[in-house]
N, C-alpha and C positions, 0 to 999 in steps of 0.2 A: 402505505405510508402514513405517517401520524401528522396530522396538521397543527400548526401552532394554537389556532383556536380549541381544538379538541382535547388537547392533553396538557398545555402548558399555562394553565391558570395560575400557577404557583411560581412560575419562572419569573427570575429578578430581571431577565431580558424580554419579557412580554411585550413592552411597547416597541422595541425594535423587531420583534417576531412577527407582529400583526402586519408587516409590511409584505410578508411572504405567504404562500400557501403551505409550506412545511417548514417545520423549525429547522433553522440552518445546522444545528448540531445534529440532529437526526439524519438530515441528508449526509452530512460528511460520516456519520457513523454507518449508514447504509452503502455509501460509496466504498468504503474502506474495510469493513468487517468482513467481506467475503472471502471465502477460502484463499490466502496467501496474496491478496492484492497488495497489502503493506510491503510484504517482502520483494514483490515483483517491482514496485516503485522504487524500494531501497537499491536494488541491484542495477537499477537502470540510472541511478543518480549521478554517475561518474561518465557514462558513455553508453551508446547505442548498444544493444547486443543482439546476437541471432537467438532464435528460437532453441537450439540445442544448448547453448550457452546457459540460457535461463534454465532449462529444463535439467542440466547437471546440478545446477544449485539447489534444484527443489527436487531431488530425487523422489521425495514420498509422494509427489503429486502426478497423477496420470497425465498422458499427453492430451486427452479430452478436456479435463478439468483447466490444465494451464491455457489451451487454445482459448476455452469459453471465458476465463478471467483476463486474458490479453484483450480479447474482442470486447468486452465490456469496459475494460479501462479505455480502449480505444473509442467506444461509443460516448463515454464519459469526458472524451477531450483531455485525459490525463498522458496519454501515452499515443504515438504515432506508429504507423506501420510503414516502412519503405520497403519497396519491391525493386530489386535490382534487375535489369533485363539481360541475365547471363544464365548459360546452361553450366551445370545444374542451377537451379533458382537459388536465389539469395534473398532473404528477408530479414530485415533488422527492425528492432522495435527501440524507441527511445522515448524520453520524456519530453512532452510539449511545454510551452510556456505556461500554462496552466499547471502541469504536472511538476513543473520546476519549484512553483510556490509552495508545494506540500514538503519539500525536502527540508525545510528548517523544522518542521513540525516532527519530522521523523527523526532527525538529529536530537532533538530534545527527548523524544522517546526512548532513543538509544542510550542517551545519558542517563535517563531516569533508570532503565533497566540496569546500565553498568552500576550505577550508584546503589541500586538495591542488591546486587550481587555482592559488591565490595563490602557493604554494611552486613553482609551475613543473614539477613532478613530472610527467615524461611529457607526451605531447600531449593534447589534447582526446579524451575518451572517444570510439572508434570509434562512428559512427552519430548523433551528436549535432552539432547545428549551435550556433553561437554563441547566436543567438537562442533554442533549446531551454533552454541552459544559464541565461541571463538570467531566462526566464520561471519557472525551478524556485528560484531563490535566494530564501531567506528574509529578510524586512524586518527582521532583528534583528540 
């Protein structure tokens, strides 16, 4: 991790960052930048979902990677895992109170992306199909 003192001598937020061991923007980037975490949080924004439901929406992610990302988001207190005492077992994932706080940021990111596409700036992002873009669009 990059500490505030080591890398942010030019940062306009330097005085605020000196209160922390790590730069807050670096921390946010580290939490969200790993494979599919933003999308997992986005998919959980309206309701808790089962692992299989999340996996269906992230068909290009292996079960192992998805499990690891869910576990890390749980460790970061952004999502919770609820295990129901039934057979067969039922596990749901949902946003914690802290996780809910990131949804307005993700909505702004979605609006930025939609505006970018509407303006016709550049081509579709590499690696995304039209169907992928459609499923990510916000209903607002």
